[in-house]
C-alpha positions in Angstrom: -14.5 -29.5 -10.5 -17.3 -28.8 -8.0 -17.3 -25.8 -5.6 -19.8 -25.5 -2.8 -21.2 -22.1 -1.9 -21.7 -22.5 1.9 -23.9 -20.0 3.9 -22.1 -19.3 7.1 -24.1 -16.3 8.3 -26.7 -13.7 7.3 -25.9 -12.8 3.7 -22.4 -14.3 4.1 -21.0 -17.2 2.0 -17.8 -19.1 1.8 -16.5 -21.3 -1.1 -15.5 -24.8 -0.2 -14.1 -27.9 -1.9 -12.7 -31.2 -0.7 -11.0 -32.2 -4.0 -7.4 -33.5 -3.4 -4.7 -30.9 -3.9 -3.5 -30.9 -7.5 -0.1 -29.9 -8.8 2.1 -31.9 -6.3 4.0 -33.5 -9.2 7.9 -33.6 -8.8 9.8 -30.5 -9.9 11.6 -30.7 -13.2 15.1 -32.0 -12.4 16.5 -29.5 -14.9 15.2 -26.7 -12.7 17.8 -25.7 -10.1 18.4 -22.9 -7.6 16.7 -21.6 -4.6 13.1 -21.4 -6.0 13.3 -24.9 -7.3 14.4 -26.1 -3.9 11.6 -24.3 -2.2 9.0 -25.7 -4.6 10.3 -29.3 -4.2 10.3 -29.0 -0.4 6.8 -27.5 -0.6 5.6 -30.5 -2.7 7.0 -33.0 -0.3 5.5 -31.3 2.7 2.1 -31.2 1.0 2.1 -34.8 0.1 3.1 -35.9 3.6 0.4 -33.7 5.2 -2.2 -35.0 2.8 -1.3 -38.6 3.6 -1.3 -37.8 7.3 -4.8 -36.2 7.0 -6.1 -39.1 5.0 -4.9 -41.8 7.5 -5.3 -39.7 10.6 -1.8 -40.8 11.6 -3.1 -44.3 12.2 -0.1 -45.9 10.4 2.4 -44.2 12.6 3.1 -44.6 16.3 2.6 -41.6 18.5 5.8 -39.6 18.9 7.5 -39.9 22.2 10.3 -37.3 22.0 9.9 -33.5 22.1 11.2 -33.2 18.5 8.7 -35.9 17.3 5.8 -34.2 19.0 6.9 -30.8 17.6 7.1 -32.2 14.1 3.7 -33.7 14.5 2.3 -30.3 15.4 4.0 -28.8 12.4 2.3 -31.3 10.1 -1.0 -30.6 11.8 -0.5 -26.9 11.1 0.4 -27.6 7.5 -2.8 -29.8 7.1 -4.9 -26.9 8.3 -3.3 -24.5 5.9 -4.0 -27.0 3.1 -7.7 -27.1 4.1 -7.9 -23.3 4.1 -6.4 -23.0 0.6 -7.3 -26.3 -1.1 -10.0 -24.7 -3.3 -7.8 -21.9 -4.6 -4.8 -24.2 -5.3 -7.0 -26.5 -7.3 -8.6 -23.6 -9.3 -5.2 -23.0 -11.0 -5.7 -25.7 -13.5 -9.5 -25.5 -14.1 -11.3 -24.2 -17.1 -14.9 -25.1 -16.1 -16.3 -25.2 -12.6 -19.8 -26.1 -11.2 -20.9 -24.1 -8.2 -23.4 -26.0 -6.0 -25.5 -23.5 -4.1 -28.6 -23.3 -1.9 -31.7 -24.0 -3.9 -33.4 -20.8 -2.7 -30.9 -18.8 -4.7 -30.5 -18.5 -8.5 -27.1 -18.9 -10.1 -27.5 -15.2 -11.2 -27.4 -14.3 -7.5 -24.6 -16.7 -6.7 -22.1 -15.8 -9.5 -21.4 -12.2 -8.2 -20.8 -13.7 -4.7 -18.2 -16.1 -6.1 -16.4 -13.4 -8.1 -16.4 -11.1 -5.1 -14.9 -13.8 -2.9 -12.2 -14.6 -5.5 -11.3 -10.9 -5.9 -11.0 -10.5 -2.1 -8.8 -13.6 -1.9 -6.6 -12.4 -4.8 -5.8 -9.1 -3.2 -5.2 -10.6 0.3 -3.0 -13.5 -0.9 -0.9 -11.1 -3.1 -0.3 -8.8 -0.1 0.7 -11.7 2.2 2.8 -13.4 -0.5 5.0 -10.3 -0.7 5.2 -9.9 3.1 6.0 -13.6 3.8 8.4 -13.8 0.8 10.5 -10.9 2.2 10.5 -12.5 5.6 11.6 -15.8 4.2 14.5 -14.1 2.4 15.4 -12.2 5.6 15.3 -15.4 7.8 17.2 -17.4 5.2 20.0 -14.9 4.8 20.0 -13.6 8.3 19.6 -16.8 10.2 20.8 -19.4 7.8 24.3 -19.3 9.1 23.1 -20.1 12.6 21.3 -23.3 11.6 24.3 -24.4 9.6 26.2 -24.5 12.8 23.6 -26.8 14.4 23.5 -30.0 12.2 20.1 -31.7 12.0 18.1 -28.6 13.0 15.9 -27.0 10.3 15.7 -23.3 9.8 12.1 -23.2 11.1 11.5 -19.5 10.6 12.6 -19.8 6.9 10.4 -22.9 6.5 7.4 -21.1 8.1 7.6 -18.0 5.9 8.6 -19.9 2.8 5.7 -22.3 3.1 3.3 -19.4 3.6 4.8 -17.4 0.7 4.5 -20.3 -1.8 1.0 -21.1 -0.5 -0.2 -17.5 -1.0 1.4 -17.5 -4.5 -0.5 -20.6 -5.5 -3.7 -19.3 -4.0 -3.3 -16.0 -5.8 -2.9 -17.9 -9.1 -6.0 -19.9 -8.4 -8.1 -16.8 -7.6 -6.8 -15.1 -10.8 -7.7 -18.1 -12.9 -11.2 -18.3 -11.3 -11.7 -14.6 -12.1 -10.4 -14.5 -15.6 -10.6 -17.9 -17.3 -12.9 -20.3 -15.5 -16.4 -20.8 -17.0 -18.8 -21.0 -14.1 -22.1 -22.8 -14.0 -24.5 -23.6 -11.2 -26.6 -26.4 -9.8 -29.0 -26.1 -6.8 -28.1 -28.2 -3.8 -31.1 -28.1 -1.3 -29.2 -29.4 1.8 -26.9 -26.4 1.7 -29.8 -24.0 2.5 -30.5 -26.0 5.7 -27.2 -24.7 7.1 -29.0 -21.4 7.7 -31.3 -23.1 10.2 -28.5 -24.2 12.6 -28.3 -20.9 14.5 -30.1 -21.1 17.8 -30.0 -24.9 18.1 -28.4 -26.6 21.1 -24.9 -27.8 20.5 -25.9 -31.4 20.3 -28.8 -30.8 17.9 -26.6 -28.5 15.8 -23.8 -31.0 15.5 -26.3 -33.8 14.6 -27.9 -31.6 11.9 -24.5 -30.5 10.6 -23.2 -34.0 10.2 -26.4 -35.1 8.6 -26.2 -32.3 6.0 -22.5 -33.2 5.4 -23.4 -36.8 4.7 -26.1 -35.9 2.3 -23.9 -33.6 0.2 -20.9 -36.1 0.6 -18.5 -33.6 2.2 -16.8 -35.4 5.0 -14.9 -32.4 6.4 -17.8 -29.9 6.1 -18.5 -29.8 9.9 -14.9 -28.9 10.7 -14.8 -26.2 8.0 -18.2 -24.8 9.1 -17.1 -24.6 12.7 -13.8 -23.1 11.9 -15.3 -20.3 9.7 -17.9 -19.6 12.4 -15.3 -19.3 15.1 -13.3 -16.9 12.9 -16.4 -14.8 12.2 -17.4 -14.6 15.9 -13.9 -13.8 17.1 -12.9 -10.4 18.5 
């Protein structure tokens, strides 16, 4: 597995990967109960969102009803959450990972940054897994009866918190594996260092350079990731 160390600001780096999400195999049919049901629903949503993201929805007509448009927005939201946690989810099953990093840095400089990022993610995901897990339980028990009375309407609060809780759990496991078991190695990737030169350029020049760098490192969605991280960092 390759992980890219992306410079997103002065002395600030983010880990990035576009590898398809692993671990979406069907749940063992012998496993039953609430947790097995949540895992199976999670798997189906992930596969549907990945397929939607891959095709851009080109194989499906635009929804005309309010429910259809709402479901489409839900799947777009799920796709964004997948992009945010893709790397951590995939780290769960890895034993050796290569970190592509700017060529003006040595791997000895990069490795502590990777471990620091994973440690931060582990603590944050664990905290939110507990919070969202409790909220999923509350909305399932407290609101479940209401949605039973309305056939065909999903318990959206329970789905929302349940999806987040499972996602944080998988991310936490990936971060833990990256910290404790993965053997990390590095390889210089010169185009990544050019991302530092984008600040101060006009929007048109910046976008052109960003897409050029993405093409050279063969990361199709790097511009979207780079812009999202920069918007988050520049927010209030």
